[in-house]
N, C-alpha and C positions, 0 to 999 in steps of 0.2 A: 561401264566404260567401254568403248567402241572398238571392234576390231576389224582390221585389216586384211584382206587377202589380197598378196602380190600375186602377179603372175611375174615368170623370167622370161626374157627375150635377149638374143643376140644380135648387138649393133657390130656389123663388119664392114669394112672399107677398104675397097679391092681397088690395084691399080687402074688407073684409065689409058686407052688410047689418045687420049686428049691431052695434052702441055696445060698445065694450070698455072697460075702466079705463083704458088707454092711447090712447087714440085721436090720432090723428097719428103715435105715436111712430116714430121711423126704424125704419125696415126692420133696417138691420144691429143697431141696439143691442137688437133684438128677438132678432135672432137670438142676438146674444153671451148676453144674459141667458137666453135657454131652453137653450144648451147649458152654459154655467155654474152651472145649477139641477143637470146631471146627475141626467137623469132616469130611473124603472126604469120597467119593465111586463112585467106577467105575461104569458107568453104560451102557447103550447100546450102541455098537458102541466101539467108542473111546472116548465118552462124560466122564466129571467125577463131578461130581456134590460135592459142598464146602460149608461149611457154616462157617461166617466171619464175622470181622466187626462189633465184639461184645460190646456192650456200655450198664452200668448199669444205667438207668432211676432213680431206686428208690431200696429200701431194697427188693421189693419182682415184681418190671418188670422189664426185658432186651429189648432192641433191637437189631438185629442184622441184617446181610443179607444172603440168600439162592439164590444160582448162580450152573451155569454149563458153564464148560469149553471146547470149542469143536473146535478141529482142523480144519482149513480150509487153503483152497490156494488162495491167494492175489497177482493179477496180478500187474506190477509195470512197470512204462519205465525206465530204466538208460539212461539219458542224456549223459553219458560221453561214454559208449562203443556205445551206440545207439542202445540198445538191449531190448527187452521186457523180463521179470523177471519172476518165480513165485516162490513165496516167502509163506513159511506154517508157517502162523501166528493165534495163536489161538484166539478166541474170545471168550467172558466173560460174557454176561447176567446176573443181579443176581437183586433181589427185597429186598424191604424193609419188616422185617417183628417184631413183637412185641408181646412180652408173658408175662401175668400175670403168676408167676410160684406157686402162692399158689393155684389158681382155674383152671389152665392149661387152661384159655381163650388165642386163639393164632389168630391174624393178619397178613394176606399177603396181601401184593398188586401183583395184577394180571398183569403180562406182557407177552401178547402170545406170543413172542418171546423166553420166560422163558416154559411154558409149556400150552396147546390146551386147558386145562380147569383147573380149580380151585381143581378139585377132584384128577387129577392128579400133582398137584401142592401139595397135603396134603399127597401123597402118597410118593413122594419124600422124603418130610419133615421128613413122618415117617420113611422110609428105610433110610436115613441120620443119624437118630436120634438113631436108632436100631444099627448102625457103631459103636458110640460114645462107648468108654474106660468104662468112668462111669454108663454107663445105661446097659453094657454085665455085669460088676461085682457086678450091684446093687439084689437087691432081686425082681425086678418088672418085669412084663409084660409091653410093652407101648399098645397103640390105639390111632393112631389120626384120628377124623373122622370130618368131617363138620357138620356146624351148619345152619340147614335149617330153614328157615322164616316160622312158623307155623298159620302165620296168615289167608290166605288164607284158608287151611284147617279148622281152627278153625270157620272160617265165616260158611264152608260147615257145620259143625257139627251143629251150632246153628239157620241153616236156614232150615235145610234136615228135611220132612216131615216123616218121619222116618228112626230111626239107628237102623239095627240088629244086629252087629256083629261090636268087637272092637279088636284091638290084638296092642300088643306093644310088640316089641325086646328091650333087656336089657344085659348088662354085670355084669361082679363082681363087689362089694361093690367100690368106691371111694368118701373118706372122704370129699369131696365138694359136692357130691352129695345130696342134703338134704332134697328134698319131704322124709319127715320123715313115712307118715301116709300110702303112696301106694310103693313107689321106695326101699326104704329101705329093709323093709321086704323081698322084692322080691326075691335082691343082695344079700341080707346075708344069703339066704336060697339058691341062685345059689353057692355062696360060700361053706358053710358049705356041698353041693353035690359033691364039687371038679368040679362043668362045670364050661364053657368061658362062653357059650353063652346063653340065656332062651327066652322066649316066651310066652305070658298068652294071655289071649284072655276071652270076653264077649259076650255072647249071649241072646238075649231077642227082646220082640215084638215091643218092645220102648224105649231104652236105652235113659239115663238123659243125654242130651247134654253138660249141666254145668259141671258137674262131668267129662266128658269125656274132656271137654274140658280142664280142671284145668291138668287132667295126661297130656294130648298131650304137654302142654307147659314146664311141668316136663322133660319129657323125651325127646323133641326135644332139650330143653336146653344141656342134655348131649351127643346129636348128634346119639340119637337112632332112631328107627322108628318106625312109628305108620300109623296105616291104616283100616280104618273101611269102614263097606259096608252098603250104608245108599242111601235114593232116596231122591233126591233134587227137588225143585218145579218144574225146567225144564229138568224135566229125566222122563222115564214111568215106570222104574223099579228101583228096588237096582243095582249098581255098588262100585267098590273099588276105594277107595282115599285114599292116602297117604298125608303125612305131609311133601313131598320133591319137591314141587314147584320151590322154587329157593332158594337160599344159601343168609344167613345173612349174612350183610355186609355194609359198610359207604364208603365215599369221602373224600379225605382231597388233597388239595393243596401241593406241594413239599415246597412252605416257612411255612407252618404249623409244629411246633416244634414234638419232639417224645413225650414228657408230652402231649400234645394235642393228639394227635394220641391215646395215651393209653388211655386217660380221655375219648376220642370218644368211643373207643373199649367197656370198662365197660360201659359205658351210655348206647351202644346198646344191651348189654349184660345182662345189670340189666332190661330192660325195658322187655328183653324175659323171665326173672325170676319172674320178679313181679305175684302173684297168684297161681305161680305154688307150 
């Protein structure tokens, strides 16, 4: 029985400065229409990327496949003519994906035949979704980012001898990013300034690790980068560390239902959101 390794991503829709045909359209509905439109995109060479096999798990969750069609030459032997022939037969590896429409939490099963890395697969999904008619016509800008497991980074924060500097990168508001006391004001300020990306940092002789751990969880859950300049017990001086050591994910057998995969995805994501 095959086991699939799923990696988690955040699919975020931000208000655009350009008016769309669906101004004010619900984000979840835009995502639903975009994926059900089954977009295609011409990639490098003669490769074509596609989205298909869309299946509704529930009112807020859908499953689909993302894949690539590539031309290839296949050699075969014809027993009648007793000749070898070369046939042009495209191959189309694909991978299962599950998406929570309201939170924008996405899980994609990794396949080395489809993409060399989870980051590359996330970029292909981003490009495919951008090519869909419903998203093009909407009033939203799209960003798909990997969700990194901040556990190792948070452990370093809590064990550090000293934390000297701390920085977070962030983007414009997204209604489901719910850290009210720190994340939301920053995102709102960025939107009012009509910016796309922002960064904020702290500097001190010994920053509070528990406060920084909570902030790190919140920004890791949105797929944003966090970094700190700190001295760990086994290091001689201050060094920069990031929250991007490993991707957040889980494994599931082929026999597991789509509903079970969705529930596992939300459980893993929910653990990350705790205390953030």
